N, CA, C and O atoms as CSV, one atom per row, in Angstrom:
chain,resi,resn,atom,element,x,y,z
A,1,MET,N,N,10.581,4.537,28.372
A,1,MET,CA,C,9.629,4.046,27.388
A,1,MET,C,C,9.676,4.942,26.138
A,1,MET,O,O,9.754,6.170,26.169
A,2,ILE,N,N,9.617,4.156,25.007
A,2,ILE,CA,C,9.668,4.929,23.711
A,2,ILE,C,C,8.253,4.825,23.090
A,2,ILE,O,O,7.514,3.867,23.317
A,3,THR,N,N,7.910,5.894,22.274
A,3,THR,CA,C,6.612,5.899,21.672
A,3,THR,C,C,6.599,4.974,20.425
A,3,THR,O,O,7.665,4.597,19.938
A,4,SER,N,N,5.514,4.642,19.954
A,4,SER,CA,C,5.383,3.740,18.807
A,4,SER,C,C,5.944,4.442,17.618
A,4,SER,O,O,6.448,3.732,16.747
A,5,GLU,N,N,5.928,5.684,17.463
A,5,GLU,CA,C,6.482,6.495,16.358
A,5,GLU,C,C,8.066,6.358,16.409
A,5,GLU,O,O,8.724,6.132,15.393
A,6,GLU,N,N,8.618,6.510,17.657
A,6,GLU,CA,C,10.056,6.365,17.858
A,6,GLU,C,C,10.541,4.987,17.575
A,6,GLU,O,O,11.701,4.769,17.223
A,7,TYR,N,N,9.551,3.965,17.747
A,7,TYR,CA,C,10.061,2.574,17.460
A,7,TYR,C,C,9.875,2.272,15.999
A,7,TYR,O,O,10.684,1.536,15.435
A,8,SER,N,N,8.852,2.798,15.350
A,8,SER,CA,C,8.552,2.472,13.923
A,8,SER,C,C,9.561,3.131,12.983
A,8,SER,O,O,9.901,2.550,11.953
A,9,ASN,N,N,10.029,4.286,13.300
A,9,ASN,CA,C,11.002,4.901,12.450
A,9,ASN,C,C,12.279,4.104,12.171
A,9,ASN,O,O,12.611,3.853,11.012
A,10,PRO,N,N,13.028,3.686,13.272
A,10,PRO,CA,C,14.181,2.848,13.114
A,10,PRO,C,C,13.837,1.499,12.449
A,10,PRO,O,O,14.580,1.002,11.603
A,11,VAL,N,N,12.662,0.908,12.866
A,11,VAL,CA,C,12.295,-0.425,12.338
A,11,VAL,C,C,12.133,-0.248,10.753
A,11,VAL,O,O,12.569,-1.103,9.982
A,12,ALA,N,N,11.535,0.812,10.348
A,12,ALA,CA,C,11.416,0.994,8.882
A,12,ALA,C,C,12.793,0.983,8.223
A,12,ALA,O,O,13.052,0.238,7.278
A,13,VAL,N,N,13.682,1.853,8.767
A,13,VAL,CA,C,15.118,1.979,8.366
A,13,VAL,C,C,15.760,0.566,8.364
A,13,VAL,O,O,16.375,0.177,7.371
A,14,MET,N,N,15.625,-0.173,9.430
A,14,MET,CA,C,16.301,-1.425,9.554
A,14,MET,C,C,15.891,-2.476,8.596
A,14,MET,O,O,16.648,-3.383,8.252
A,15,GLY,N,N,14.594,-2.324,8.144
A,15,GLY,CA,C,14.074,-3.276,7.111
A,15,GLY,C,C,14.609,-3.001,5.741
A,15,GLY,O,O,14.545,-3.880,4.881
A,16,SER,N,N,15.128,-1.843,5.492
A,16,SER,CA,C,15.410,-1.526,4.151
A,16,SER,C,C,16.919,-1.097,3.879
A,16,SER,O,O,17.283,-0.700,2.773
A,17,THR,N,N,17.711,-1.202,4.904
A,17,THR,CA,C,19.125,-0.807,4.861
A,17,THR,C,C,20.055,-1.836,5.321
A,17,THR,O,O,19.630,-2.772,5.999
A,18,PRO,N,N,21.320,-1.735,5.000
A,18,PRO,CA,C,22.292,-2.743,5.397
A,18,PRO,C,C,22.489,-2.679,6.870
A,18,PRO,O,O,21.924,-1.801,7.522
A,19,GLY,N,N,23.337,-3.651,7.482
A,19,GLY,CA,C,23.564,-3.878,8.839
A,19,GLY,C,C,24.006,-2.726,9.631
A,19,GLY,O,O,23.493,-2.591,10.742
A,20,PRO,N,N,24.890,-1.861,9.229
A,20,PRO,CA,C,25.437,-0.789,9.990
A,20,PRO,C,C,24.325,0.124,10.494
A,20,PRO,O,O,24.360,0.578,11.637
A,21,ILE,N,N,23.336,0.393,9.636
A,21,ILE,CA,C,22.327,1.260,10.086
A,21,ILE,C,C,21.495,0.644,11.106
A,21,ILE,O,O,21.083,1.312,12.054
A,22,THR,N,N,21.204,-0.677,10.961
A,22,THR,CA,C,20.526,-1.384,11.987
A,22,THR,C,C,21.159,-1.373,13.295
A,22,THR,O,O,20.520,-1.174,14.328
A,23,VAL,N,N,22.532,-1.608,13.255
A,23,VAL,CA,C,23.217,-1.608,14.631
A,23,VAL,C,C,23.162,-0.175,15.130
A,23,VAL,O,O,22.962,-0.028,16.336
A,24,ASN,N,N,23.313,0.915,14.358
A,24,ASN,CA,C,23.137,2.245,14.932
A,24,ASN,C,C,21.737,2.528,15.501
A,24,ASN,O,O,21.575,3.180,16.533
A,25,ALA,N,N,20.767,2.022,14.800
A,25,ALA,CA,C,19.344,2.226,15.321
A,25,ALA,C,C,19.083,1.502,16.610
A,25,ALA,O,O,18.523,2.085,17.538
A,26,VAL,N,N,19.469,0.245,16.699
A,26,VAL,CA,C,19.227,-0.489,17.964
A,26,VAL,C,C,20.104,-0.024,19.070
A,26,VAL,O,O,19.722,-0.206,20.226
A,27,THR,N,N,21.297,0.586,18.821
A,27,THR,CA,C,22.114,1.160,19.822
A,27,THR,C,C,21.402,2.406,20.397
A,27,THR,O,O,21.387,2.627,21.608
A,28,CYS,N,N,20.846,3.166,19.541
A,28,CYS,CA,C,19.952,4.402,19.957
A,28,CYS,C,C,18.783,3.900,20.853
A,28,CYS,O,O,18.556,4.433,21.939
A,29,ILE,N,N,18.053,2.869,20.376
A,29,ILE,CA,C,16.905,2.463,21.087
A,29,ILE,C,C,17.388,1.823,22.443
A,29,ILE,O,O,16.808,2.069,23.501
A,30,GLY,N,N,18.446,1.013,22.360
A,30,GLY,CA,C,18.982,0.509,23.653
A,30,GLY,C,C,19.344,1.538,24.587
A,30,GLY,O,O,19.082,1.373,25.779
A,31,PHE,N,N,19.981,2.700,24.142
A,31,PHE,CA,C,20.334,3.782,25.036
A,31,PHE,C,C,19.068,4.492,25.584
A,31,PHE,O,O,19.040,4.915,26.740
A,32,LYS,N,N,18.076,4.608,24.774
A,32,LYS,CA,C,16.867,5.287,25.252
A,32,LYS,C,C,16.183,4.455,26.314
A,32,LYS,O,O,15.630,4.986,27.277
A,33,LEU,N,N,16.229,3.077,26.123
A,33,LEU,CA,C,15.441,2.234,27.081
A,33,LEU,C,C,16.266,1.980,28.293
A,33,LEU,O,O,15.686,1.925,29.378
A,34,ALA,N,N,17.589,1.815,28.230
A,34,ALA,CA,C,18.330,1.326,29.445
A,34,ALA,C,C,19.691,2.123,29.500
A,34,ALA,O,O,20.645,1.608,30.084
A,35,SER,N,N,19.798,3.232,28.972
A,35,SER,CA,C,21.024,4.006,29.097
A,35,SER,C,C,22.285,3.311,28.541
A,35,SER,O,O,22.195,2.650,27.507
A,36,LEU,N,N,23.388,3.431,29.158
A,36,LEU,CA,C,24.584,2.897,28.661
A,36,LEU,C,C,24.525,1.289,28.541
A,36,LEU,O,O,24.850,0.732,27.492
A,37,PRO,N,N,24.113,0.610,29.623
A,37,PRO,CA,C,24.045,-0.831,29.360
A,37,PRO,C,C,23.204,-1.286,28.231
A,37,PRO,O,O,23.518,-2.262,27.549
A,38,GLY,N,N,22.112,-0.568,28.027
A,38,GLY,CA,C,21.209,-0.900,26.847
A,38,GLY,C,C,21.906,-0.603,25.583
A,38,GLY,O,O,21.803,-1.395,24.647
A,39,ALA,N,N,22.616,0.490,25.475
A,39,ALA,CA,C,23.358,0.894,24.204
A,39,ALA,C,C,24.496,-0.200,23.943
A,39,ALA,O,O,24.864,-0.492,22.805
A,40,LEU,N,N,24.979,-0.734,25.018
A,40,LEU,CA,C,26.134,-1.800,24.766
A,40,LEU,C,C,25.534,-3.206,24.446
A,40,LEU,O,O,26.142,-3.991,23.718
A,41,ILE,N,N,24.395,-3.488,24.976
A,41,ILE,CA,C,23.937,-4.947,24.921
A,41,ILE,C,C,23.080,-5.022,23.608
A,41,ILE,O,O,23.191,-6.039,22.923
A,42,ALA,N,N,22.268,-4.058,23.224
A,42,ALA,CA,C,21.430,-4.064,22.112
A,42,ALA,C,C,22.027,-4.529,20.731
A,42,ALA,O,O,21.460,-5.380,20.046
A,43,PRO,N,N,23.204,-3.922,20.363
A,43,PRO,CA,C,23.773,-4.292,19.124
A,43,PRO,C,C,24.183,-5.906,19.102
A,43,PRO,O,O,24.059,-6.616,18.105
A,44,PHE,N,N,24.627,-6.290,20.217
A,44,PHE,CA,C,24.991,-7.762,20.308
A,44,PHE,C,C,23.725,-8.611,20.212
A,44,PHE,O,O,23.755,-9.678,19.600
A,45,ALA,N,N,22.665,-8.184,20.776
A,45,ALA,CA,C,21.372,-8.931,20.620
A,45,ALA,C,C,20.890,-8.990,19.214
A,45,ALA,O,O,20.150,-9.910,18.865
A,46,VAL,N,N,21.261,-8.074,18.399
A,46,VAL,CA,C,20.884,-8.136,17.017
A,46,VAL,C,C,21.974,-8.874,16.158
A,46,VAL,O,O,21.608,-9.520,15.177
A,47,ILE,N,N,23.189,-8.804,16.469
A,47,ILE,CA,C,24.224,-9.380,15.648
A,47,ILE,C,C,24.462,-10.909,15.890
A,47,ILE,O,O,24.663,-11.707,14.974
A,48,LEU,N,N,24.418,-11.229,17.196
A,48,LEU,CA,C,24.728,-12.579,17.604
A,48,LEU,C,C,23.905,-13.710,16.924
A,48,LEU,O,O,24.475,-14.667,16.402
A,49,PRO,N,N,22.562,-13.582,16.942
A,49,PRO,CA,C,21.808,-14.629,16.255
A,49,PRO,C,C,22.148,-14.849,14.818
A,49,PRO,O,O,22.200,-16.003,14.392
A,50,HIS,N,N,22.391,-13.792,14.011
A,50,HIS,CA,C,22.735,-13.868,12.636
A,50,HIS,C,C,24.098,-14.475,12.512
A,50,HIS,O,O,24.317,-15.321,11.645
A,51,LEU,N,N,25.006,-14.078,13.335
A,51,LEU,CA,C,26.370,-14.576,13.386
A,51,LEU,C,C,26.325,-16.176,13.589
A,51,LEU,O,O,26.946,-16.962,12.873
A,52,ALA,N,N,25.555,-16.518,14.595
A,52,ALA,CA,C,25.560,-17.934,14.835
A,52,ALA,C,C,24.956,-18.759,13.712
A,52,ALA,O,O,25.460,-19.835,13.390
A,53,ILE,N,N,23.896,-18.270,13.121
A,53,ILE,CA,C,23.232,-19.004,11.974
A,53,ILE,C,C,24.182,-19.065,10.787
A,53,ILE,O,O,24.295,-20.106,10.141
A,54,VAL,N,N,24.865,-17.966,10.491
A,54,VAL,CA,C,25.856,-18.026,9.350
A,54,VAL,C,C,26.990,-18.898,9.718
A,54,VAL,O,O,27.448,-19.645,8.854
A,55,SER,N,N,27.481,-18.885,10.885
A,55,SER,CA,C,28.563,-19.742,11.284
A,55,SER,C,C,28.227,-21.201,11.083
A,55,SER,O,O,28.993,-21.994,10.536
A,56,ILE,N,N,26.997,-21.516,11.575
A,56,ILE,CA,C,26.621,-22.941,11.529
A,56,ILE,C,C,26.442,-23.308,10.010
A,56,ILE,O,O,26.868,-24.392,9.610
A,57,ILE,N,N,25.831,-22.444,9.172
A,57,ILE,CA,C,25.767,-22.821,7.752
A,57,ILE,C,C,27.079,-22.941,7.191
A,57,ILE,O,O,27.341,-23.956,6.546
A,58,ALA,N,N,27.990,-21.994,7.354
A,58,ALA,CA,C,29.352,-22.061,6.771
A,58,ALA,C,C,30.000,-23.337,7.207
A,58,ALA,O,O,30.537,-24.042,6.352
A,59,TYR,N,N,29.997,-23.665,8.368
A,59,TYR,CA,C,30.637,-24.905,8.960
A,59,TYR,C,C,30.142,-26.108,8.341
A,59,TYR,O,O,30.892,-27.037,8.044
A,60,THR,N,N,28.862,-26.117,8.131
A,60,THR,CA,C,28.185,-27.299,7.458
A,60,THR,C,C,28.476,-27.391,6.023
A,60,THR,O,O,28.694,-28.480,5.493
A,61,LEU,N,N,28.485,-26.230,5.347
A,61,LEU,CA,C,28.695,-26.307,3.879
A,61,LEU,C,C,30.152,-26.507,3.480
A,61,LEU,O,O,30.419,-26.939,2.358
A,62,THR,N,N,31.105,-26.205,4.362
A,62,THR,CA,C,32.490,-26.302,3.992
A,62,THR,C,C,32.850,-27.759,3.680
A,62,THR,O,O,33.650,-28.043,2.788
A,63,SER,N,N,32.216,-28.700,4.465
A,63,SER,CA,C,32.523,-30.156,4.197
A,63,SER,C,C,31.792,-30.603,2.948
A,63,SER,O,O,32.264,-31.560,2.334
A,64,ALA,N,N,30.742,-30.043,2.525
A,64,ALA,CA,C,30.037,-30.560,1.414
A,64,ALA,C,C,29.901,-29.636,0.257
A,64,ALA,O,O,29.028,-29.851,-0.584
A,65,ILE,N,N,30.730,-28.590,0.156
A,65,ILE,CA,C,30.523,-27.500,-0.841
A,65,ILE,C,C,30.725,-28.102,-2.195
A,65,ILE,O,O,30.075,-27.621,-3.123
A,66,ASN,N,N,31.519,-29.064,-2.417
A,66,ASN,CA,C,31.869,-29.656,-3.765
A,66,ASN,C,C,30.857,-30.656,-4.269
A,66,ASN,O,O,30.880,-31.064,-5.431
A,67,HIS,N,N,29.954,-31.048,-3.362
A,67,HIS,CA,C,28.876,-32.122,-3.686
A,67,HIS,C,C,27.959,-31.545,-4.763
A,67,HIS,O,O,27.588,-30.373,-4.705
A,68,ARG,N,N,27.605,-32.343,-5.713
A,68,ARG,CA,C,26.723,-32.020,-6.832
A,68,ARG,C,C,25.451,-31.413,-6.377
A,68,ARG,O,O,25.004,-30.412,-6.936
A,69,LEU,N,N,24.839,-31.996,-5.357
A,69,LEU,CA,C,23.465,-31.490,-5.035
A,69,LEU,C,C,23.571,-30.171,-4.227
A,69,LEU,O,O,22.646,-29.363,-4.305
A,70,ILE,N,N,24.609,-29.925,-3.487
A,70,ILE,CA,C,24.791,-28.667,-2.768
A,70,ILE,C,C,25.053,-27.594,-3.800
A,70,ILE,O,O,24.524,-26.495,-3.633
A,71,GLN,N,N,25.822,-27.813,-4.853
A,71,GLN,CA,C,26.028,-26.874,-5.940
A,71,GLN,C,C,24.751,-26.562,-6.575
A,71,GLN,O,O,24.489,-25.386,-6.831
A,72,ALA,N,N,23.878,-27.559,-6.871
A,72,ALA,CA,C,22.598,-27.327,-7.526
A,72,ALA,C,C,21.728,-26.444,-6.632
A,72,ALA,O,O,21.055,-25.530,-7.109
A,73,LEU,N,N,21.756,-26.746,-5.254
A,73,LEU,CA,C,20.929,-25.975,-4.354
A,73,LEU,C,C,21.382,-24.578,-4.319
A,73,LEU,O,O,20.535,-23.684,-4.323
A,74,LEU,N,N,22.614,-24.307,-4.286
A,74,LEU,CA,C,23.219,-22.974,-4.176
A,74,LEU,C,C,22.850,-22.183,-5.470
A,74,LEU,O,O,22.598,-20.980,-5.398
A,75,ASN,N,N,22.822,-22.811,-6.566
A,75,ASN,CA,C,22.552,-22.216,-7.869
A,75,ASN,C,C,21.056,-21.791,-7.937
A,75,ASN,O,O,20.688,-20.774,-8.526
A,76,GLU,N,N,20.210,-22.662,-7.277
A,76,GLU,CA,C,18.760,-22.342,-7.220
A,76,GLU,C,C,18.535,-21.254,-6.187
A,76,GLU,O,O,17.629,-20.445,-6.382
A,77,LEU,N,N,19.243,-21.181,-5.176
A,77,LEU,CA,C,19.150,-20.131,-4.199
A,77,LEU,C,C,19.516,-18.761,-4.750
A,77,LEU,O,O,18.917,-17.742,-4.409
A,78,LYS,N,N,20.545,-18.779,-5.635
A,78,LYS,CA,C,20.860,-17.524,-6.363
A,78,LYS,C,C,19.716,-16.957,-7.092
A,78,LYS,O,O,19.440,-15.762,-6.979
A,79,ALA,N,N,19.024,-17.772,-7.851
A,79,ALA,CA,C,17.846,-17.352,-8.628
A,79,ALA,C,C,16.714,-16.893,-7.737
A,79,ALA,O,O,15.981,-15.958,-8.059
A,80,ALA,N,N,16.587,-17.577,-6.598
A,80,ALA,CA,C,15.430,-17.198,-5.650
A,80,ALA,C,C,15.732,-15.811,-5.018
A,80,ALA,O,O,14.847,-14.968,-4.874
A,81,VAL,N,N,17.021,-15.615,-4.648
A,81,VAL,CA,C,17.381,-14.282,-4.052
A,81,VAL,C,C,17.109,-13.234,-5.053
A,81,VAL,O,O,16.485,-12.228,-4.711
A,82,ILE,N,N,17.549,-13.397,-6.327
A,82,ILE,CA,C,17.360,-12.321,-7.304
A,82,ILE,C,C,15.937,-12.089,-7.487
A,82,ILE,O,O,15.582,-10.914,-7.579
A,83,GLY,N,N,14.989,-13.083,-7.562
A,83,GLY,CA,C,13.630,-12.917,-7.644
A,83,GLY,C,C,12.986,-12.215,-6.394
A,83,GLY,O,O,12.016,-11.467,-6.517
A,84,LEU,N,N,13.526,-12.468,-5.287
A,84,LEU,CA,C,13.074,-11.828,-4.017
A,84,LEU,C,C,13.492,-10.301,-4.045
A,84,LEU,O,O,12.732,-9.440,-3.602
A,85,ILE,N,N,14.621,-10.026,-4.536
A,85,ILE,CA,C,15.199,-8.637,-4.571
A,85,ILE,C,C,14.236,-7.892,-5.531
A,85,ILE,O,O,13.757,-6.807,-5.201
A,86,ILE,N,N,13.965,-8.457,-6.678
A,86,ILE,CA,C,13.082,-7.819,-7.703
A,86,ILE,C,C,11.696,-7.564,-7.132
A,86,ILE,O,O,11.114,-6.493,-7.303
A,87,ILE,N,N,11.177,-8.601,-6.435
A,87,ILE,CA,C,9.860,-8.416,-5.774
A,87,ILE,C,C,9.850,-7.220,-4.817
A,87,ILE,O,O,8.949,-6.381,-4.836
A,88,ALA,N,N,10.879,-7.182,-3.990
A,88,ALA,CA,C,11.012,-6.179,-2.996
A,88,ALA,C,C,11.173,-4.706,-3.723
A,88,ALA,O,O,10.597,-3.706,-3.293
A,89,LEU,N,N,11.954,-4.703,-4.777
A,89,LEU,CA,C,12.054,-3.425,-5.476
A,89,LEU,C,C,10.678,-2.983,-6.082
A,89,LEU,O,O,10.316,-1.808,-6.014
A,90,ILE,N,N,9.939,-3.939,-6.663
A,90,ILE,CA,C,8.678,-3.578,-7.225
A,90,ILE,C,C,7.697,-3.124,-6.212
A,90,ILE,O,O,6.915,-2.200,-6.437
A,91,GLY,N,N,7.746,-3.831,-5.004
A,91,GLY,CA,C,6.879,-3.432,-3.842
A,91,GLY,C,C,7.138,-1.992,-3.404
A,91,GLY,O,O,6.246,-1.163,-3.226
A,92,THR,N,N,8.483,-1.768,-3.243
A,92,THR,CA,C,8.867,-0.404,-2.834
A,92,THR,C,C,8.476,0.702,-3.785
A,92,THR,O,O,8.041,1.773,-3.364
A,93,ILE,N,N,8.630,0.441,-5.052
A,93,ILE,CA,C,8.219,1.402,-6.052
A,93,ILE,C,C,6.710,1.638,-5.962
A,93,ILE,O,O,6.259,2.783,-5.986
A,94,GLN,N,N,5.924,0.550,-5.859
A,94,GLN,CA,C,4.512,0.682,-5.684
A,94,GLN,C,C,4.009,1.424,-4.494
A,94,GLN,O,O,3.023,2.160,-4.518
A,95,GLN,N,N,4.800,1.167,-3.383
A,95,GLN,CA,C,4.328,1.878,-2.094
A,95,GLN,C,C,4.666,3.302,-2.070
A,95,GLN,O,O,4.001,4.109,-1.420
A,96,THR,N,N,5.740,3.639,-2.804
A,96,THR,CA,C,6.099,5.088,-2.900
A,96,THR,C,C,5.413,5.801,-3.978
A,96,THR,O,O,5.567,7.015,-4.117
A,97,HIS,N,N,4.630,5.077,-4.779
A,97,HIS,CA,C,4.089,5.668,-6.006
A,97,HIS,C,C,5.082,6.399,-6.927
A,97,HIS,O,O,4.815,7.444,-7.519
A,98,LEU,N,N,6.182,5.783,-6.983
A,98,LEU,CA,C,7.296,6.441,-7.790
A,98,LEU,C,C,7.129,6.036,-9.220
A,98,LEU,O,O,6.957,4.854,-9.517
A,99,VAL,N,N,7.175,7.005,-10.125
A,99,VAL,CA,C,7.140,6.670,-11.475
A,99,VAL,C,C,8.556,6.962,-12.029
A,99,VAL,O,O,9.007,8.107,-12.069
A,100,LEU,N,N,9.211,5.909,-12.439
A,100,LEU,CA,C,10.567,5.987,-12.968
A,100,LEU,C,C,10.571,6.443,-14.431
A,100,LEU,O,O,9.709,6.025,-15.205
A,101,PRO,N,N,11.481,7.254,-14.803
A,101,PRO,CA,C,11.505,7.701,-16.203
A,101,PRO,C,C,12.091,6.526,-17.061
A,101,PRO,O,O,12.767,5.638,-16.542
A,102,LYS,N,N,11.820,6.561,-18.310
A,102,LYS,CA,C,12.271,5.492,-19.191
A,102,LYS,C,C,13.794,5.370,-19.148
A,102,LYS,O,O,14.345,4.279,-19.298
A,103,THR,N,N,14.487,6.545,-18.934
A,103,THR,CA,C,15.914,6.593,-18.877
A,103,THR,C,C,16.540,5.537,-17.908
A,103,THR,O,O,17.521,4.867,-18.230
A,104,ILE,N,N,15.922,5.434,-16.726
A,104,ILE,CA,C,16.269,4.577,-15.768
A,104,ILE,C,C,16.129,3.021,-16.200
A,104,ILE,O,O,16.997,2.177,-15.972
A,105,HIS,N,N,15.034,2.800,-16.788
A,105,HIS,CA,C,14.829,1.458,-17.286
A,105,HIS,C,C,15.893,1.071,-18.375
A,105,HIS,O,O,16.355,-0.069,-18.432
A,106,THR,N,N,16.251,2.057,-19.222
A,106,THR,CA,C,17.155,1.775,-20.246
A,106,THR,C,C,18.555,1.571,-19.669
A,106,THR,O,O,19.287,0.693,-20.126
A,107,ILE,N,N,18.947,2.392,-18.645
A,107,ILE,CA,C,20.261,2.138,-18.050
A,107,ILE,C,C,20.228,0.840,-17.284
A,107,ILE,O,O,21.213,0.106,-17.351
A,108,ALA,N,N,19.151,0.483,-16.541
A,108,ALA,CA,C,19.245,-0.725,-15.797
A,108,ALA,C,C,19.331,-1.942,-16.698
A,108,ALA,O,O,20.048,-2.892,-16.384
A,109,ILE,N,N,18.620,-1.931,-17.803
A,109,ILE,CA,C,18.641,-3.100,-18.661
A,109,ILE,C,C,20.099,-3.144,-19.360
A,109,ILE,O,O,20.671,-4.217,-19.556
A,110,THR,N,N,20.568,-2.089,-19.664
A,110,THR,CA,C,21.961,-1.967,-20.240
A,110,THR,C,C,23.008,-2.529,-19.322
A,110,THR,O,O,23.825,-3.356,-19.727
A,111,ILE,N,N,22.988,-2.094,-18.120
A,111,ILE,CA,C,23.936,-2.551,-17.054
A,111,ILE,C,C,23.716,-4.025,-16.824
A,111,ILE,O,O,24.696,-4.769,-16.865
A,112,ILE,N,N,22.556,-4.494,-16.595
A,112,ILE,CA,C,22.307,-5.893,-16.385
A,112,ILE,C,C,22.777,-6.688,-17.494
A,112,ILE,O,O,23.317,-7.773,-17.281
A,113,THR,N,N,22.602,-6.196,-18.764
A,113,THR,CA,C,23.149,-6.926,-19.963
A,113,THR,C,C,24.599,-6.976,-20.002
A,113,THR,O,O,25.191,-7.996,-20.353
A,114,LEU,N,N,25.218,-5.860,-19.636
A,114,LEU,CA,C,26.663,-5.830,-19.592
A,114,LEU,C,C,27.232,-6.808,-18.636
A,114,LEU,O,O,28.185,-7.508,-18.979
A,115,VAL,N,N,26.660,-6.907,-17.361
A,115,VAL,CA,C,27.104,-7.853,-16.366
A,115,VAL,C,C,26.831,-9.364,-16.717
A,115,VAL,O,O,27.685,-10.235,-16.553
A,116,MET,N,N,25.608,-9.595,-17.199
A,116,MET,CA,C,25.175,-10.932,-17.328
A,116,MET,C,C,25.737,-11.606,-18.657
A,116,MET,O,O,26.195,-12.748,-18.684
A,117,VAL,N,N,25.645,-10.765,-19.746
A,117,VAL,CA,C,26.047,-11.318,-21.068
A,117,VAL,C,C,27.572,-11.094,-21.355
A,117,VAL,O,O,28.285,-12.006,-21.775
A,118,PHE,N,N,28.011,-9.875,-21.113
A,118,PHE,CA,C,29.396,-9.494,-21.539
A,118,PHE,C,C,30.328,-9.681,-20.410
A,118,PHE,O,O,31.516,-9.393,-20.561
A,119,LYS,N,N,29.841,-10.182,-19.186
A,119,LYS,CA,C,30.660,-10.479,-18.063
A,119,LYS,C,C,31.524,-9.421,-17.484
A,119,LYS,O,O,32.596,-9.711,-16.955
A,120,ILE,N,N,31.105,-8.249,-17.567
A,120,ILE,CA,C,31.942,-7.139,-16.995
A,120,ILE,C,C,31.762,-7.231,-15.406
A,120,ILE,O,O,30.737,-7.703,-14.914
A,121,HIS,N,N,32.758,-6.780,-14.686
A,121,HIS,CA,C,32.831,-6.915,-13.215
A,121,HIS,C,C,31.713,-5.998,-12.643
A,121,HIS,O,O,31.533,-4.874,-13.113
A,122,PRO,N,N,30.982,-6.483,-11.642
A,122,PRO,CA,C,29.957,-5.592,-10.998
A,122,PRO,C,C,30.477,-4.316,-10.447
A,122,PRO,O,O,29.744,-3.327,-10.440
A,123,ILE,N,N,31.581,-4.270,-10.026
A,123,ILE,CA,C,32.196,-2.956,-9.491
A,123,ILE,C,C,32.268,-1.992,-10.636
A,123,ILE,O,O,31.937,-0.819,-10.462
A,124,VAL,N,N,32.713,-2.458,-11.880
A,124,VAL,CA,C,32.799,-1.656,-13.062
A,124,VAL,C,C,31.350,-1.228,-13.410
A,124,VAL,O,O,31.151,-0.050,-13.707
A,125,ALA,N,N,30.383,-2.068,-13.390
A,125,ALA,CA,C,29.065,-1.694,-13.613
A,125,ALA,C,C,28.521,-0.568,-12.652
A,125,ALA,O,O,27.816,0.341,-13.091
A,126,ILE,N,N,28.854,-0.659,-11.408
A,126,ILE,CA,C,28.418,0.361,-10.458
A,126,ILE,C,C,29.105,1.666,-10.759
A,126,ILE,O,O,28.501,2.734,-10.666
A,127,ILE,N,N,30.342,1.583,-11.111
A,127,ILE,CA,C,31.069,2.883,-11.453
A,127,ILE,C,C,30.534,3.445,-12.671
A,127,ILE,O,O,30.347,4.660,-12.745
A,128,LEU,N,N,30.261,2.638,-13.672
A,128,LEU,CA,C,29.685,3.101,-14.908
A,128,LEU,C,C,28.261,3.692,-14.699
A,128,LEU,O,O,27.886,4.672,-15.343
A,129,SER,N,N,27.491,3.076,-13.793
A,129,SER,CA,C,26.117,3.653,-13.534
A,129,SER,C,C,26.216,4.969,-12.933
A,129,SER,O,O,25.492,5.890,-13.313
A,130,ALA,N,N,27.203,5.121,-11.876
A,130,ALA,CA,C,27.454,6.380,-11.258
A,130,ALA,C,C,27.869,7.419,-12.218
A,130,ALA,O,O,27.440,8.565,-12.087
A,131,MET,N,N,28.669,7.101,-13.171
A,131,MET,CA,C,29.164,8.119,-14.155
A,131,MET,C,C,27.999,8.542,-15.038
A,131,MET,O,O,27.813,9.728,-15.308
A,132,ILE,N,N,27.222,7.572,-15.482
A,132,ILE,CA,C,26.080,7.921,-16.301
A,132,ILE,C,C,25.075,8.834,-15.502
A,132,ILE,O,O,24.551,9.793,-16.066
A,133,GLY,N,N,24.822,8.546,-14.249
A,133,GLY,CA,C,24.019,9.352,-13.488
A,133,GLY,C,C,24.491,10.815,-13.236
A,133,GLY,O,O,23.740,11.786,-13.150
A,134,LEU,N,N,25.853,10.825,-13.130
A,134,LEU,CA,C,26.452,12.160,-12.932
A,134,LEU,C,C,26.344,13.006,-14.285
A,134,LEU,O,O,26.033,14.197,-14.288
A,135,VAL,N,N,26.612,12.322,-15.347
A,135,VAL,CA,C,26.501,13.045,-16.629
A,135,VAL,C,C,25.045,13.495,-16.931
A,135,VAL,O,O,24.779,14.641,-17.293
A,136,LEU,N,N,24.120,12.516,-16.758
A,136,LEU,CA,C,22.660,12.983,-16.972
A,136,LEU,C,C,22.260,14.112,-16.005
A,136,LEU,O,O,21.485,14.984,-16.397
A,137,GLY,N,N,22.746,14.129,-14.791
A,137,GLY,CA,C,22.430,15.110,-13.807
A,137,GLY,C,C,23.082,16.384,-14.234
A,137,GLY,O,O,22.443,17.430,-14.120
A,138,ALA,N,N,24.240,16.393,-14.694
A,138,ALA,CA,C,25.049,17.552,-15.176
A,138,ALA,C,C,24.404,18.291,-16.279
A,138,ALA,O,O,24.425,19.519,-16.361
A,139,ILE,N,N,23.797,17.460,-17.174
A,139,ILE,CA,C,23.221,18.119,-18.371
A,139,ILE,C,C,21.673,18.336,-18.223
A,139,ILE,O,O,20.979,18.757,-19.147
A,140,GLY,N,N,21.201,18.016,-16.998
A,140,GLY,CA,C,19.798,18.358,-16.662
A,140,GLY,C,C,18.861,17.208,-17.091
A,140,GLY,O,O,17.663,17.491,-17.072
A,141,LEU,N,N,19.157,16.118,-17.427
A,141,LEU,CA,C,18.236,15.096,-17.796
A,141,LEU,C,C,17.830,14.221,-16.703
A,141,LEU,O,O,17.005,13.336,-16.933
A,142,TRP,N,N,18.329,14.377,-15.523
A,142,TRP,CA,C,18.010,13.571,-14.401
A,142,TRP,C,C,17.355,14.355,-13.364
A,142,TRP,O,O,17.005,13.819,-12.312
């Protein structure tokens, strides 16, 4: 049996991080609950439903991907996903009572503008952001 604290810690991590962390967390929980069989079965229990859903969607969309209405739907979904990510970011900032310096706002707006308006590749934007962070950290402004 695991305590509620032991359960809530990985659940908090799983809700805010990518898949590999989730798989590691459920593997640990599976091991704690059912030893080796639990550690082997738990990751599949997390991965398989998502894999099945994505596979069904991909199979369905491949035949209709060039249809005008499907393209319109996908474009609208992009906007919705961006909105949801922004809402999650704002919620996280409010929950942690984090006050971001104006430098971060300026960097974020600049990088978003470079990607959206000037069409630089997102990988270049990530590398540029990292370099800016390193420079600001090195000179003590971060």
